[in-house]
KOLNU-485977 format. One record per residue (C-alpha): residue number from 1; x, z negated, y negated. Coordinates in nm, 2 decimals, padded with zeros to 4 digits, m for minus. Each point is the difference from the previous one (the first is absolute). Last residue first. Layout:
! KOLNU-485977
> NUM/X/Z/Y
...
This chain:
! KOLNU-485977
> 290/m03.88/m03.14/m03.46
> 289/00.15/m00.26/00.25
> 288/00.01/m00.36/m00.14
> 287/00.31/m00.20/00.01
> 286/m00.06/m00.36/m00.05
> 285/00.18/m00.17/m00.30
> 284/00.29/m00.22/00.11
> 283/00.07/m00.35/00.11
> 282/00.34/m00.12/00.17
> 281/00.06/m00.29/00.23
> 280/00.36/m00.10/00.06
> 279/00.12/00.00/00.36
> 278/m00.08/m00.28/00.24
> 277/m00.10/00.26/00.26
> 276/00.06/00.36/m00.10
> 275/m00.06/00.25/m00.28
> 274/m00.29/m00.19/m00.17
> 273/m00.30/00.17/m00.14
> 272/m00.30/m00.09/m00.22
> 271/m00.20/00.29/m00.10
> 270/m00.22/00.04/m00.31
> 269/m00.35/00.17/m00.07
> 268/m00.13/m00.04/00.35
> 267/m00.30/m00.19/m00.11
> 266/00.11/m00.28/00.21
> 265/00.35/00.01/m00.14
> 264/m00.15/00.01/m00.36
> 263/m00.22/m00.32/00.10
> 262/00.31/m00.18/00.15
> 261/00.22/00.07/m00.32
> 260/m00.29/m00.14/m00.23
> 259/m00.02/m00.31/00.22
> 258/00.37/m00.05/m00.04
> 257/m00.02/00.04/m00.37
> 256/m00.30/m00.24/m00.01
> 255/00.21/m00.26/00.18
> 254/00.33/00.05/m00.21
> 253/m00.22/m00.03/m00.32
> 252/m00.15/m00.33/00.12
> 251/00.35/m00.10/00.10
> 250/00.17/m00.01/m00.33
> 249/00.07/00.27/m00.27
> 248/00.37/m00.04/00.03
> 247/00.01/00.13/00.36
> 246/m00.12/00.36/m00.11
> 245/m00.05/00.16/00.34
> 244/00.04/00.38/00.06
> 243/00.39/m00.05/00.04
> 242/m00.06/m00.22/00.30
> 241/m00.10/00.29/00.22
> 240/00.29/00.23/m00.08
> 239/m00.11/00.31/m00.16
> 238/00.04/00.35/00.17
> 237/m00.05/00.35/m00.15
> 236/m00.06/m00.08/m00.37
> 235/m00.19/00.22/m00.24
> 234/m00.31/m00.25/00.00
> 233/00.07/m00.31/00.20
> 232/m00.04/m00.24/m00.29
> 231/m00.30/00.20/m00.12
> 230/m00.17/m00.04/00.33
> 229/00.08/m00.36/00.00
> 228/m00.15/m00.07/m00.35
> 227/m00.31/00.20/00.11
> 226/m00.06/m00.21/00.29
> 225/00.07/m00.31/m00.23
> 224/m00.31/00.12/m00.20
> 223/m00.20/00.04/00.30
> 222/00.07/m00.34/00.13
> 221/m00.09/m00.15/m00.34
> 220/00.13/m00.34/m00.13
> 219/m00.17/m00.20/m00.26
> 218/00.24/m00.26/m00.13
> 217/m00.05/m00.36/m00.02
> 216/00.28/m00.22/m00.16
> 215/00.20/m00.29/00.11
> 214/00.36/00.02/m00.13
> 213/00.22/m00.19/00.26
> 212/00.21/00.30/00.11
> 211/00.16/00.06/00.34
> 210/00.29/00.23/00.03
> 209/00.16/m00.11/00.35
> 208/m00.35/00.00/00.14
> 207/00.00/00.39/m00.04
> 206/00.30/00.03/00.20
> 205/m00.15/m00.16/00.30
> 204/m00.33/00.20/m00.06
> 203/00.19/00.31/00.02
> 202/00.18/m00.09/00.31
> 201/m00.33/m00.10/00.15
> 200/m00.13/00.35/m00.08
> 199/00.29/00.15/00.18
> 198/m00.05/m00.22/00.30
> 197/m00.37/00.10/00.01
> 196/00.07/00.37/m00.02
> 195/00.27/m00.04/00.29
> 194/m00.24/m00.20/00.22
> 193/m00.28/00.26/m00.08
> 192/00.24/00.27/00.15
> 191/00.10/00.29/m00.22
> 190/m00.03/00.33/00.19
> 189/00.33/00.17/00.09
> 188/00.10/00.29/m00.22
> 187/m00.06/00.35/00.13
> 186/00.25/00.26/m00.12
> 185/m00.16/00.34/m00.02
> 184/00.09/00.24/00.28
> 183/m00.10/00.36/m00.08
> 182/m00.17/00.16/00.28
> 181/00.12/00.28/00.22
> 180/m00.26/00.11/00.27
> 179/00.13/00.12/00.33
> 178/m00.26/00.14/00.22
> 177/00.02/m00.02/00.38
> 176/m00.25/00.20/00.22
> 175/00.01/m00.13/00.37
> 174/00.02/00.29/00.25
> 173/m00.24/00.10/00.25
> 172/m00.02/00.12/00.38
> 171/00.36/m00.04/00.09
> 170/00.17/m00.21/m00.28
> 169/m00.26/m00.27/00.04
> 168/m00.17/00.01/00.33
> 167/m00.37/00.08/00.06
> 166/m00.12/m00.12/00.34
> 165/00.01/00.24/00.28
> 164/00.33/m00.13/00.13
> 163/m00.17/m00.35/00.04
> 162/m00.29/00.14/00.18
> 161/00.23/00.20/00.24
> 160/00.21/m00.32/00.06
> 159/m00.33/m00.19/00.09
> 158/m00.10/00.28/00.24
> 157/00.35/00.00/00.17
> 156/00.00/m00.38/00.02
> 155/m00.34/00.00/00.16
> 154/00.10/00.26/00.24
> 153/00.31/m00.18/00.11
> 152/m00.20/m00.31/00.06
> 151/m00.24/00.19/00.23
> 150/00.27/00.17/00.18
> 149/00.20/m00.33/00.06
> 148/m00.32/m00.16/00.14
> 147/m00.09/00.28/00.21
> 146/00.35/00.00/00.16
> 145/m00.02/m00.37/00.07
> 144/m00.34/00.03/00.15
> 143/00.10/00.30/00.23
> 142/00.09/m00.20/00.29
> 141/m00.35/m00.17/00.01
> 140/00.03/m00.37/00.01
> 139/m00.06/m00.15/00.34
> 138/m00.34/m00.15/00.09
> 137/00.01/m00.38/00.02
> 136/00.05/m00.20/00.32
> 135/00.23/m00.27/m00.14
> 134/00.30/00.14/00.19
> 133/m00.04/00.36/m00.15
> 132/m00.18/00.27/00.20
> 131/00.22/00.30/00.09
> 130/m00.16/00.33/m00.07
> 129/00.05/00.28/00.26
> 128/00.27/00.26/m00.11
> 127/m00.10/00.31/m00.18
> 126/m00.02/m00.18/m00.33
> 125/00.34/m00.13/00.03
> 124/00.13/00.36/00.06
> 123/m00.18/00.12/m00.32
> 122/00.15/m00.29/m00.20
> 121/00.35/00.09/00.14
> 120/m00.04/00.37/m00.09
> 119/m00.13/m00.10/m00.35
> 118/00.32/m00.22/m00.05
> 117/00.23/00.27/00.12
> 116/m00.14/00.24/m00.23
> 115/00.04/m00.26/m00.29
> 114/00.37/m00.03/00.09
> 113/00.03/00.38/00.01
> 112/m00.15/00.02/m00.35
> 111/00.26/m00.24/m00.13
> 110/00.29/00.22/00.15
> 109/m00.14/00.34/m00.13
> 108/00.17/m00.02/m00.32
> 107/00.33/m00.02/00.18
> 106/m00.10/00.28/00.23
> 105/m00.03/00.25/m00.28
> 104/m00.12/00.36/00.06
> 103/m00.09/00.02/00.38
> 102/m00.11/m00.37/00.00
> 101/m00.25/00.06/m00.27
> 100/m00.20/00.25/00.20
> 99/00.01/m00.21/00.31
> 98/m00.12/m00.30/m00.20
> 97/m00.30/00.22/m00.10
> 96/m00.08/00.08/00.36
> 95/00.05/m00.36/00.10
> 94/m00.27/m00.11/m00.26
> 93/m00.25/00.25/00.12
> 92/00.03/m00.12/00.37
> 91/00.00/m00.36/m00.11
> 90/m00.31/00.06/m00.20
> 89/m00.18/00.16/00.29
> 88/00.10/m00.27/00.27
> 87/m00.03/m00.29/m00.25
> 86/m00.38/00.05/m00.05
> 85/m00.01/m00.26/m00.31
> 84/m00.29/m00.24/00.04
> 83/00.02/m00.24/m00.31
> 82/00.14/00.32/m00.21
> 81/m00.32/00.18/00.10
> 80/00.12/00.37/00.01
> 79/m00.11/00.25/m00.27
> 78/00.24/00.27/00.12
> 77/00.20/00.02/m00.33
> 76/m00.03/m00.39/m00.04
> 75/00.17/m00.07/00.33
> 74/00.29/00.27/m00.04
> 73/00.05/m00.12/m00.36
> 72/00.01/m00.37/00.09
> 71/00.28/00.08/00.26
> 70/00.20/00.21/m00.25
> 69/m00.01/m00.29/m00.26
> 68/00.07/m00.25/00.26
> 67/00.31/00.20/00.11
> 66/00.16/00.03/m00.34
> 65/m00.08/00.17/m00.35
> 64/m00.16/00.30/00.10
> 63/00.01/00.36/m00.14
> 62/m00.22/00.28/00.12
> 61/00.01/00.39/m00.02
> 60/00.38/00.04/00.04
> 59/00.11/00.34/m00.07
> 58/00.33/00.13/00.14
> 57/00.17/00.27/m00.19
> 56/00.36/m00.10/00.01
> 55/00.00/m00.19/00.34
> 54/00.16/00.28/00.20
> 53/00.28/00.05/m00.27
> 52/m00.01/00.35/m00.17
> 51/00.33/00.21/00.02
> 50/00.05/00.32/m00.19
> 49/00.29/00.19/00.13
> 48/m00.16/00.34/m00.04
> 47/m00.08/m00.07/m00.36
> 46/m00.34/00.10/m00.10
> 45/m00.03/00.33/m00.20
> 44/m00.08/00.07/m00.37
> 43/00.08/m00.33/m00.16
> 42/m00.06/m00.01/m00.37
> 41/00.22/m00.25/m00.20
> 40/m00.17/m00.30/m00.15
> 39/00.17/m00.26/00.21
> 38/m00.09/00.21/00.32
> 37/m00.32/00.22/m00.05
> 36/m00.19/00.15/00.26
> 35/m00.10/00.34/00.17
> 34/00.10/00.20/m00.30
> 33/m00.18/00.32/m00.11
> 32/m00.39/m00.06/m00.04
> 31/00.05/m00.30/m00.19
> 30/00.08/m00.18/00.33
> 29/00.01/00.21/00.32
> 28/m00.20/m00.10/00.31
> 27/00.24/m00.14/00.25
> 26/00.28/00.19/00.18
> 25/00.13/m00.16/00.31
> 24/00.33/00.14/00.13
> 23/00.07/m00.25/00.28
> 22/00.36/m00.13/m00.01
> 21/m00.10/m00.36/00.05
> 20/m00.19/00.09/00.33
> 19/m00.21/m00.26/00.15
> 18/m00.04/m00.16/m00.37
> 17/m00.16/00.30/m00.12
> 16/m00.24/00.03/00.29
> 15/m00.08/m00.37/m00.02
> 14/m00.07/00.03/m00.37
> 13/m00.26/00.27/00.04
> 12/m00.21/m00.25/00.22
> 11/m00.04/m00.23/m00.29
> 10/00.06/m00.36/00.11
> 9/m00.30/m00.26/m00.02
> 8/00.05/m00.36/00.11
> 7/m00.30/m00.22/00.05
> 6/00.04/m00.36/00.11
> 5/00.10/m00.15/m00.34
> 4/00.33/m00.07/m00.17
> 3/00.12/m00.35/m00.10
> 2/m00.04/m00.15/m00.35
> 1/00.23/m00.32/m00.03
């Protein structure tokens, strides 16, 4: 809550006008013709029944946020030591300010009156001879509690000022936001090694059902089978994994074909994809951006 300060200014011309509401006061002309403009219309003479409230043109030079704020202001303005406050001078100035508030708004002055009573009580306790405690120690300074509250309040006020001085989003700067539209391409999940091994085991199981007893030696080339796999994928978007294996040619050819596929995948010439877990595995030629 912001409260008015101790200095109030009232133009002396206003008192003369308020003393006699029918006074014919002619201020300087506006636009060389009219004395004023009311809702855009020129006003050539002030109304005789013009009434201006007593507080209409009061100017408050200071604003405080409570009794501690006012008390701290009076101490710092006169460079008093906060640990040794001259209560007589400070209380006199404080009561002057409270009297100004009480004239305008008694409700707002209530908490200030409470602090004034505390200051007067502290001053009266300082005038009385100090009473020693039961254990013989020196009594506490009556101003100690007030000093503690003033020091804590000043620390909080300085901390709040530092926080307010920090840059705040929306007040001191704005966050720039840029929206970039991107085409969302479907991303298939990566094939896990266990899924690839299971598919390979299924191919071997099916190959065992077509065993031959003819024994011969065949020269098998991985590069050749890499070309065979690439030709099989040419012009086709997706091919199931098992379609690339010729089961009738036996396990040696299956092994070489599988190695050829791994080499092609390592060289990023083909992609092995799977739509979801336990779904069929598909193979296609790798897409290369031009």
